N, C-alpha and C positions, 0 to 999 in steps of 0.2 A: 490433468493439469500440471503445468510446470510453474515453478516459483523462482523468481529472480530478484536480485537486489541491485539497485543503482540509483544514485541521486538524480532526481528529475531536475535538469538544468533550467527548465521553464523557457526553453527556446523553441521557436517554430521548427518543426521537422523532427523533434524528439520522438513523437508518436504521430505518424501521418494517418490520413484517412485510409490510405491503402494498407498500412500496417494493421489498423483496427478492423478493416474489412476482411482481411485474410484470417484473422483470429482475434477476437476481442481481447483487449489489454486493459486489465483492471488494476488501479493503483490503490494501495492500502498504506496505513501509517508505517513509518519506519523505512520508507523507500522500497517497499515490497510490491512487486508486480506479479500478477497471475495471468498466464496466457499459454497458449499452445504455439505461439508464433516465435519459434526459435530463430528464424532469420532476423526478426526485429532485435531480439536479445543479443545476437552476435553483432549486428550493425552498431548498436549503442554501447556494447561492452558490458552488458549486464552479467552478473555472477549468479549462476544457478545455485539454488539451495534446496534442501529437502523440505517437505511440507512442515515437519517438526521444527526445523531451523527457522523457516519463515514465520511460523506461528509464534515462536519464542520472541522474535524481533517485534512483531505486532503487539504481543502481550506486554512486553517491556514498555513500549510507548504508551499504551493504554493505562497500564499501572501507574506510570509517572503522571499522566494527565489526571487520573483519579486522585492521586496523592496531593496534587497541586490545585485541585478544583475548590473554588470558594463560591458557594451559592450567593446569588444576589438577593438580598432580602426584599427588594422591590419586585422580584419575579418569583412568587411562591411556587409556581409549577415548573420551575426550571429543572431540567434533567441533566445530570452530570455525564461524564464519558461512559460509554457502554462497551462491553466486551464485543470483540469481533472474532468470528470463527471463519477462517479461510475456507474456501470451497475445496 
């Protein structure tokens, strides 16, 4: 697996069906993308990171979400943000 960082602009064509068919592209918190599709990464200008660097970015976002989580007393079974381990 390769790890990339790029802000998802939310526009059509950022990840195409063809991109995803070539190699699945998974998005994680912190604008981290995991894929083997290096052609897609080059096309969109994504910056490659090591797995440790990518995991640190995801962890920071999750830690911030945990720190800011306020349970809703009307939803007693509500679950807060959970840790994510990159593949």
